[in-house]
Every structure is written in C-alpha cells, then in structure tokens.
N, C-alpha and C positions, 0 to 999 in steps of 0.2 A: 335391823330391818326397818325400813321406812313404812309407816302406816299411811295408807291412802284413805281419806275420808271425804265426805261431801262438804262443800263450802256452805256455811249457814246463810250467807247473804245472797248467793247465787245457787239456788237449788238445782241439782242435776249436774253440777260441775265438780269433778273429782280433783282433789289437791293433796299435796304432801307438804305444803307450806304452812307455817304457823307464825303468828304474831310474835315478835321478839320480846314483847312485854307481857301480854296476857295469855299467850300460848293458844289462842283461839285459831282454828283453821281459817286460812284466807286463800283465795284463788288469785291468779295473776291479774284479773280484772279489778279486784277490789283492794289490792294492796297499795300502800303508800310507802315509797322509798324514803327512808330517813337516814341521817348520818350514822345511826347505830343499828341499822338493819331494816328489814321489812316489817311494817306495822299495819294493823287494821285501822280503819278510819276513826274509830273511837279513841284509840291510843295515840294516834299521830298528832292530835291537837293542832290541826291546821287553822291558823287565823291570819287575817289580813293585817298588814303593818299599819299602825296608827297614822302614819304620815299620809296614807291613801284614804283615810276615813274623814269625811266632811260632816260636821254637824249641820243642822238646819240653819242656825244663825250664821255660820261661816259660809254656807252656800248662798244665803241671802246677801251677805256682804260682798261675795264674789260677783253675784249678778248685778248688784247696785254699782260696784266699782267698774264693771264692764260697761254698763249703760252710761254712767257719768264720764268715765275715761274715753269711751267711744265718741261721745259728743264733743268733749273738750279737745281730744286729739284730732277729731274731724275738723273742728274750727281752726286749730293750729295748722293742720295739713292744708286746709283751703286758703288761709290767709298768708301764712309764712312760707310753707314748704311747697307751694304750688309749682315753682320753677324746678324743683328737684324730682318731679315724678316722671320725667322723660329720660330715656336712654339709660346709661350706665349708673347714673346717680340714683335711680329708682331702687337699686339693690341696697344702697346705703340707707335710703329712706325706710325701706322695709325692715332692715336690720334694726334701725332705731325704733321703729314702731313695735317690733317684736320685743325688744328689750324693755320698752316702757310698759307694755302690757304684762310682761313677766314680773317686773318689779311691783306693778299694781296688784297683781294676783297674790304675790308673796305677802304684801302688806295686808291685803284684805282677808286672807285665809290663814295667816300664820305659817307661811311656807309649806302649805300642803301641796300634794301632787295628785295626779290622777286624771281620769277622763272628764270629770265634772269641771275641774279647774281649767283644763285645756279648752273645753267647750265654751266656758265663759270668756276666756281670752280671745278665742276665735270670733265669738259673737261681738265682742268689743271692737276687734279689728274690722269686722264687716260693717259695723255701725260707722266707724271712722271713715272707711272708704265710701260708704253710702252718702256721707255728708258732702262729698265732692259734687254730687249732682245739684246741690243748692248753689254752688259757686261758679261752676264751669259747665259748658255744654256737655251732653252725654258722651259724644265721641271723644272729647278730650279727657273726660273722667275715666274712660276705659283704659287709658294708659297707666292708671294707678293699679291695675290688676297685678302687674309684676311686683310692685312694692307690697301689695296685699299678700301675694303668695309667699314672698320672702319673709314677711312678718309672721305669717301663719306657721311657716316652717320653723323659724327660730323659737316661737312660743311653744310649739309642740315638742321640740327637742328638749327644751328646758323644763317644761312643766309635766311631761308625761312620766318622767323617771327622775331618780336622784342624780 
C-alpha cells in the first residue's frame, strides 16, 4: 500500500514520491531527476561546471582583452581589411574576427565558457566595428555590420558551450 503524505517543501501538496537517497517525501514540483532516480534538492547536489565559472581576475582579464583586442582589431580592420568589408568577402572577414576574439577570450580566461565570456567577445567585436567610424564615412562603415554579425555568431557558437 502506498502511503500518501504532504510534501514538506510545498505544504498542502499530497505526494507518494520519496527521495531515492534520504526517503524524504517530495512532490513533482520539487523533485530533481538524477541518473539513479528522483531526489530532493538537498540530495541532488546540483552544481555548476567549473568551466562556466569565472573568477574576478579572469573576468578582468577578459574585459581587458576585449578592450585591447577591439582597438587593435579595429585598427587592422580600418587600415588593412577595409577592402574586404563589402559583399561576399564580409562573411570571411566576420569569420576571421570571430575566430580572433574566440582565441583571445580562450587565452585571457583559460578556455572558460559562458555568458560573461560571450559578452566580452561581443563587446570587443563591437569596439572593433566602432573603430571604423574613425577611418571611413559612416555610410561606408555601416557595410561592416554584416561582418560584425558573422563575427558575433561565430564567437557565440564557440564560447557559449563546449
């Protein structure tokens, strides 16, 4: 016979489920599915992977790398790669910029991943694109938006997950 009891975490919810480790009653709202069965939140021991955790010094290095990389790549984009920001070649320019900022973030953070690293890379790419306004008229610099978008896409795909 199954004993129906009240869930201690959600008063007023009847349940017949129990944690597979501590045997505490759990309701469907507060259970955590694990490879060995349903567990309560205390026994499930949910933690974030260390690859997605940035320390303050790593975050500072990532921000610094994004700022310096953005200025340097903006200068390179303005002086050397100016002719590649039009048409089909902009896709390759964006892929190159995304790859550069991915490598830069890997170096600065020790190959960490996550939203903070992606935000730093995107910030650096925007700084690099913004440097175009120093070298060319604004209507010409707007053609770099395609390269910027491709670079952001490539950086996001690489840095947001493994």
